[in-house]
LOGU-126307 format. One record per residue (C-alpha): x, y, z; residue number from 0; residue in one letter. Coordinates in steps of 0.001 Angstrom, whole numbers, plus 524288, in hexadecimal, padded with zeros to 5 digits. Layout:
// residues N
c1, c2, c3, drenmi, sero
X, Y, Z, NUM, A
...
//
This chain:
// residues 109
c1, c2, c3, drenmi, sero
40EF8, F436E, 782FB, 0, X
40EE2, F349D, 78483, 1, X
40462, F2BEA, 78A54, 2, X
3FDCB, F3572, 79217, 3, X
3F9D2, F2C52, 79DD6, 4, X
3F659, F31E5, 7AB38, 5, X
3FA76, F2DB0, 7B86C, 6, X
3F146, F30EF, 7C433, 7, X
3F6F6, F30CB, 7D219, 8, X
3ECA4, F2E9A, 7DCA6, 9, X
3E17F, F3031, 7D2B6, 10, X
3D6D5, F2FBF, 7DD5D, 11, X
3DECA, F3942, 7E73F, 12, X
3E529, F4220, 7DD0B, 13, X
3DE53, F4150, 7CFEA, 14, X
3E50F, F4D03, 7CA77, 15, X
3F325, F487D, 7CC91, 16, X
3F4A1, F432D, 7BEE7, 17, X
40053, F40C4, 7B73B, 18, X
400A2, F400A, 7A8B3, 19, X
40AD3, F35F2, 7A426, 20, X
4127D, F359F, 796CF, 21, X
413CF, F264B, 79806, 22, X
40B44, F1B7A, 797A5, 23, X
40CA2, F151A, 7A535, 24, X
41620, F1C03, 7AF20, 25, X
41972, F2960, 7B423, 26, X
42854, F2706, 7B071, 27, X
42686, F2EE3, 7A445, 28, X
421E0, F3D8E, 7A293, 29, X
415D6, F4192, 7AA24, 30, X
40EB5, F4D75, 7AE2B, 31, X
40436, F528A, 7B71D, 32, X
3F918, F545B, 7AE14, 33, X
3F4CE, F61DB, 7B358, 34, X
402F4, F6775, 7B2C7, 35, X
40518, F6148, 7A5B8, 36, X
3F7B9, F6825, 7A159, 37, X
3FC97, F755F, 7A700, 38, X
40A16, F73F0, 7A010, 39, X
40300, F7282, 79298, 40, X
3F974, F7D33, 7946F, 41, X
3FD52, F86D8, 78957, 42, X
3FDC7, F92FF, 791D2, 43, X
4062C, F8DA6, 79C5F, 44, X
40F2C, F83C8, 795E0, 45, X
41A78, F8CC1, 792AE, 46, X
41B86, F9072, 7A0BF, 47, X
41B7F, F8290, 7A6DB, 48, X
42499, F76D0, 7A7E4, 49, X
42027, F68D3, 7ABC7, 50, X
429FE, F5D0F, 7AD14, 51, X
425D8, F4FCF, 7A84E, 52, X
4248E, F4803, 7B586, 53, X
418B0, F4CE0, 7BDAD, 54, X
41981, F3FDC, 7C4C0, 55, X
42539, F439E, 7CACD, 56, X
41F1B, F5057, 7CF7D, 57, X
421AE, F5A1C, 7C375, 58, X
41B84, F66B4, 7C4E7, 59, X
41809, F7100, 7BAA0, 60, X
421E0, F7C86, 7BA4B, 61, X
41F7E, F89DA, 7B68C, 62, X
42ACF, F8ECF, 7AE70, 63, X
432B1, F9A36, 7B3F1, 64, X
42CD0, F9943, 7C11B, 65, X
42F68, F9107, 7CCE6, 66, X
421E3, F8B2B, 7CCDC, 67, X
41D7D, F7D34, 7CAEC, 68, X
40F8B, F77C2, 7CB06, 69, X
40A99, F6A30, 7CFE3, 70, X
3FCCB, F6566, 7CDEA, 71, X
3F79D, F5C91, 7D7AC, 72, X
3EA62, F5692, 7D9D6, 73, X
3E39B, F62C5, 7DF9D, 74, X
3ED42, F6D98, 7DE20, 75, X
3F817, F73F2, 7D708, 76, X
404B1, F76AF, 7DE2C, 77, X
40D80, F8209, 7DA37, 78, X
41B0A, F81A7, 7DE7B, 79, X
42221, F8E54, 7DDCD, 80, X
42F8C, F8FD0, 7E435, 81, X
42DA1, F8B9F, 7F1B2, 82, X
41ED7, F8D84, 7F251, 83, X
413B6, F837E, 7EF9F, 84, X
40659, F87F2, 7EBF5, 85, X
3FA7A, F7F66, 7EAAE, 86, X
3EF5F, F81B4, 7E17E, 87, X
3E433, F792D, 7E455, 88, X
3DBDB, F7406, 7D8EF, 89, X
3CD08, F7557, 7DC0B, 90, X
3C741, F67CC, 7DE3A, 91, X
3BAD4, F61A8, 7E365, 92, X
3BC7A, F53BD, 7E8CC, 93, X
3C9EB, F527D, 7E1D3, 94, X
3C4F5, F56BA, 7D44F, 95, X
3CA18, F6383, 7CE61, 96, X
3BF8A, F6DC2, 7CCEB, 97, X
3C8B8, F7728, 7C573, 98, X
3D19F, F749A, 7BA45, 99, X
3DF24, F71A4, 7C044, 100, X
3E61A, F75A5, 7B2E6, 101, X
3E02B, F833D, 7B460, 102, X
3E46B, F83C6, 7C2B2, 103, X
3F21D, F7FE5, 7BE13, 104, X
3F244, F8B68, 7B41F, 105, X
3EDE6, F94F9, 7BE4E, 106, X
3F96C, F90DB, 7C74F, 107, X
40289, F91F3, 7BBD1, 108, X
//
C-alpha cells in the first residue's frame, strides 16, 4: 500500500463515507471504501471476497461464486442479490455508530 491518505465526502453529513487512497493527492489512483477493504482483509472472509480498486467509482464488495455485492453507506449496508436490493441499517445515535459496522458486514456476508 502506498500513501494511505483518506478522502471524506460530506464529512459532517456522511462521516462514514470514507475512501482510503493509494496516492498522495487525488482519487485518480487506487482507492477503497475503508470498511469494505477491512472486510476483504478479514482472514476468515478474504478467500470468499473480491474488491476492485476504485471505490470512488462506486465499486462494491463481491462475494465469490454468488450473485451478491455489498455496498457500505453512511448509515447502512446495501446487499444487491440478482434483482433484489436489501438494506441493513447500522444502529446509530445522532449519526454516530453504536454498533461495530465491520461486525455488521461480517454478519451480512
